[in-house]
DSSP file (Angstrom, degrees, kcal/mol; ACC not computed):
  #  RESIDUE AA STRUCTURE BP1 BP2  ACC     N-H-->O    O-->H-N    N-H-->O    O-->H-N    TCO  KAPPA ALPHA  PHI   PSI    X-CA   Y-CA   Z-CA
    1    1 A M     >        0   0    0      0, 0.0     4,-2.5     0, 0.0     5,-0.2   0.000 360.0 360.0 360.0 -35.1  -72.5  103.7  105.7
    2    2 A R  H  >  +     0   0    0      1,-0.2     4,-1.1     2,-0.2     0, 0.0   0.923 360.0  46.2 -60.2 -43.3  -74.6  102.6  102.8
    3    3 A L  H  4 S+     0   0    0      1,-0.2     3,-0.4     2,-0.2    -1,-0.2   0.921 113.6  48.5 -65.4 -44.2  -74.5  106.1  101.3
    4    4 A A  H  4 S+     0   0    0      1,-0.2    -2,-0.2     6,-0.0    -1,-0.2   0.871 118.5  39.5 -64.4 -36.8  -70.7  106.5  101.9
    5    5 A N  H  < S+     0   0    0     -4,-2.5     2,-1.6     1,-0.1    -1,-0.2   0.534  91.0  93.5 -92.7  -6.3  -70.0  103.1  100.3
    6    6 A D     <  +     0   0    0     -4,-1.1     2,-0.3    -3,-0.4    -1,-0.1  -0.550  64.8  98.4 -90.4  73.3  -72.5  103.3   97.4
    7    7 A N  S    S-     0   0    0     -2,-1.6    -3,-0.0     1,-0.0    -4,-0.0  -0.950  75.8-118.5-149.0 168.1  -70.2  104.7   94.7
    8    8 A D  S    S+     0   0    0     -2,-0.3    46,-1.2    45,-0.1    -2,-0.0   0.597 101.8  34.9 -85.5 -10.8  -68.3  103.4   91.8
    9    9 A Y        -     0   0    0     44,-0.2    44,-2.1    43,-0.1    43,-0.7   0.868  61.5-167.1-117.0 -55.7  -64.8  104.5   92.9
   10   10 A G        +     0   0    0     42,-0.2    23,-1.9    41,-0.2    42,-0.9   0.910  35.4 145.2  66.2  42.4  -64.0  104.4   96.6
   11   11 A L        -     0   0    0      1,-0.3    23,-0.8    21,-0.3     2,-0.3   0.956  60.9 -15.6 -79.9 -52.2  -60.8  106.4   96.3
   12   12 A A  E     +a   34   0A   0     21,-0.2     2,-0.3    20,-0.1    -1,-0.3  -0.983  56.9 171.4-153.6 158.3  -60.6  108.5   99.5
   13   13 A G  E     -a   35   0A   0     21,-1.5    23,-2.5    -2,-0.3     2,-0.3  -0.972  16.2-144.0-160.1 170.7  -62.7  109.7  102.4
   14   14 A A  E     -a   36   0A   0     -2,-0.3     2,-0.4    21,-0.3    23,-0.2  -0.996   3.9-156.0-144.2 145.2  -62.5  111.5  105.7
   15   15 A V  E     -a   37   0A   0     21,-2.4    23,-3.0    -2,-0.3     2,-0.5  -0.991  12.0-164.5-124.4 127.3  -64.4  111.1  109.0
   16   16 A F        +     0   0    0     -2,-0.4     2,-0.3    21,-0.2    21,-0.0  -0.946  27.4 126.5-117.2 129.1  -64.6  114.0  111.4
   17   17 A S        -     0   0    0     -2,-0.5    -2,-0.1     1,-0.0     6,-0.0  -0.938  57.5-128.0-169.6 153.4  -65.6  113.8  115.1
   18   18 A S  S    S+     0   0    0     -2,-0.3     2,-0.9     1,-0.1    -1,-0.0   0.590  97.1  80.0 -80.7 -10.6  -64.4  114.7  118.5
   19   19 A N     >  -     0   0    0      1,-0.2     4,-2.1     2,-0.0     3,-0.3  -0.824  62.7-172.1 -99.5  98.8  -64.9  111.1  119.5
   20   20 A S  H  > S+     0   0    0     -2,-0.9     4,-2.3     1,-0.2    -1,-0.2   0.824  83.3  56.9 -65.1 -31.8  -61.8  109.2  118.2
   21   21 A N  H  > S+     0   0    0      2,-0.2     4,-1.9     1,-0.2    -1,-0.2   0.906 108.0  47.8 -64.4 -40.1  -63.2  105.8  119.1
   22   22 A K  H  > S+     0   0    0     -3,-0.3     4,-2.4     2,-0.2    -2,-0.2   0.908 109.9  52.9 -65.6 -41.9  -66.3  106.5  117.0
   23   23 A V  H  X S+     0   0    0     -4,-2.1     4,-2.9     1,-0.2    -2,-0.2   0.933 108.9  49.3 -59.2 -46.1  -64.1  107.7  114.1
   24   24 A L  H  X S+     0   0    0     -4,-2.3     4,-1.6     1,-0.2    -1,-0.2   0.875 110.3  50.8 -63.2 -37.6  -62.0  104.5  114.2
   25   25 A R  H  X S+     0   0    0     -4,-1.9     4,-0.6     2,-0.2    -1,-0.2   0.910 113.4  45.3 -65.0 -41.7  -65.2  102.3  114.2
   26   26 A V  H >X S+     0   0    0     -4,-2.4     3,-1.6     1,-0.2     4,-1.2   0.927 108.8  55.6 -68.0 -44.6  -66.6  104.2  111.2
   27   27 A I  H 3< S+     0   0    0     -4,-2.9     3,-0.4     1,-0.3    -1,-0.2   0.859 101.3  59.0 -57.7 -36.3  -63.3  104.1  109.3
   28   28 A Q  H 3< S+     0   0    0     -4,-1.6    -1,-0.3     1,-0.2    -2,-0.2   0.747 110.0  43.7 -65.0 -21.8  -63.2  100.3  109.6
   29   29 A K  H << S+     0   0    0     -3,-1.6     2,-0.3    -4,-0.6    -1,-0.2   0.611  90.6  98.9 -98.1 -15.2  -66.5  100.2  107.8
   30   30 A V     <  -     0   0    0     -4,-1.2     2,-1.1    -3,-0.4   -17,-0.1  -0.583  65.8-144.5 -77.7 130.9  -65.7  102.7  105.0
   31   31 A R        +     0   0    0     -2,-0.3     2,-0.3   -19,-0.1    21,-0.2  -0.773  51.2 120.8 -97.7  92.7  -64.7  101.2  101.7
   32   32 A S  S    S-     0   0    0     -2,-1.1   -21,-0.3   -21,-0.1   -20,-0.1  -0.972  71.2-115.8-147.1 161.6  -62.1  103.5  100.3
   33   33 A G  S    S+     0   0    0    -23,-1.9     2,-0.3    -2,-0.3   -21,-0.2   0.849 103.1   5.3 -66.6 -34.4  -58.5  103.4   99.3
   34   34 A I  E     -a   12   0A   0    -23,-0.8   -21,-1.5   -24,-0.1     2,-0.4  -0.986  65.6-168.0-149.7 141.2  -57.5  105.8  102.0
   35   35 A T  E     -a   13   0A   0     -2,-0.3   -21,-0.3   -23,-0.2     2,-0.2  -0.993  10.7-151.3-135.4 127.7  -59.5  107.4  104.9
   36   36 A W  E     -a   14   0A   0    -23,-2.5   -21,-2.4    -2,-0.4     2,-0.6  -0.651  11.0-133.6 -97.4 153.7  -58.4  110.3  107.0
   37   37 A M  E    S-a   15   0A   0     -2,-0.2   -21,-0.2   -23,-0.2     3,-0.1  -0.937  83.4 -22.2-108.9 115.8  -59.3  111.0  110.6
   38   38 A N  S    S+     0   0    0    -23,-3.0     2,-0.3    -2,-0.6    -1,-0.2   0.776 129.7  63.5  56.6  31.2  -60.3  114.7  111.3
   39   39 A A  S    S-     0   0    0    -24,-0.2     2,-0.4    -3,-0.0   -24,-0.2  -0.955  70.3-135.7-164.1 171.3  -58.4  115.9  108.3
   40   40 A Y  S    S-     0   0    0     -2,-0.3     3,-0.1   -26,-0.1   -26,-0.1  -0.981  73.3  -1.0-145.3 133.2  -58.4  115.5  104.5
   41   41 A H        +     0   0    0     -2,-0.4     2,-1.4   -28,-0.2    -1,-0.1   0.840  66.3 158.1  64.7  41.1  -55.7  114.9  101.9
   42   42 A L        +     0   0    0      2,-0.1     2,-0.3     3,-0.0    -1,-0.2  -0.600  42.6  92.9 -90.9  74.2  -52.7  114.8  104.3
   43   43 A T  S    S-     0   0    0     -2,-1.4     2,-0.5    -3,-0.1    -3,-0.0  -0.976  85.4 -87.9-155.9 163.0  -50.5  112.9  102.0
   44   44 A N    >   -     0   0    0     -2,-0.3     3,-1.7     1,-0.1    -2,-0.1  -0.656  31.0-142.2 -75.7 125.8  -47.8  113.4   99.3
   45   45 A I  T 3  S+     0   0    0     -2,-0.5    -1,-0.1     1,-0.3    -3,-0.0   0.691 100.7  61.5 -66.1 -15.4  -49.6  113.7   96.0
   46   46 A Q  T 3  S+     0   0    0      2,-0.1    -1,-0.3     0, 0.0    -2,-0.0   0.676  83.9  99.7 -80.1 -18.1  -46.7  111.8   94.4
   47   47 A A  S <  S-     0   0    0     -3,-1.7     2,-0.1     1,-0.1    -4,-0.0  -0.406  82.4-108.6 -72.1 143.4  -47.5  108.7   96.6
   48   48 A P        -     0   0    0      0, 0.0     2,-0.3     0, 0.0    -1,-0.1  -0.436  33.1-154.3 -70.2 145.9  -49.5  105.9   95.0
   49   49 A W        -     0   0    0     -2,-0.1     2,-0.3   -15,-0.0   -15,-0.1  -0.880   4.9-137.9-118.3 151.3  -53.1  105.4   96.1
   50   50 A A        -     0   0    0     -2,-0.3     2,-0.3   -17,-0.2   -17,-0.2  -0.734  13.0-150.9-102.2 158.0  -55.2  102.3   96.1
   51   51 A A        -     0   0    0     -2,-0.3   -40,-0.2   -18,-0.1   -41,-0.2  -0.917  10.9-151.6-124.5 154.4  -58.9  102.2   95.1
   52   52 A I  S    S+     0   0    0    -42,-0.9   -42,-0.2   -43,-0.7    -1,-0.1   0.852  82.0  19.7 -91.7 -41.3  -61.6   99.8   96.3
   53   53 A N  S    S-     0   0    0    -44,-2.1   -44,-0.2     1,-0.3    -2,-0.1  -0.012 111.9 -34.0-108.3-148.2  -63.8   99.8   93.2
   54   54 A K        -     0   0    0    -46,-1.2     2,-0.4    -2,-0.1    -1,-0.3  -0.407  48.3-160.2 -78.3 152.2  -63.2  100.7   89.6
   55   55 A V              0   0    0     -2,-0.1   -46,-0.0    -4,-0.1    -4,-0.0  -0.999 360.0 360.0-130.9 130.2  -60.8  103.5   88.5
   56   56 A E              0   0    0     -2,-0.4    -1,-0.1     0, 0.0    -2,-0.0   0.402 360.0 360.0-107.6 360.0  -61.0  105.1   85.0
């Protein structure tokens, strides 16, 4: 978790596992604006996103 959360931006992330309970536990600890479960970037690119840290 330290590696995943040690960045300046925290915009988006994804967690992949066959164990959905483990994925949900990890997602709760990830500091990002959006986090997907077993997928990546399943959203409308027009939709607004939040960030956790700074955004330039």
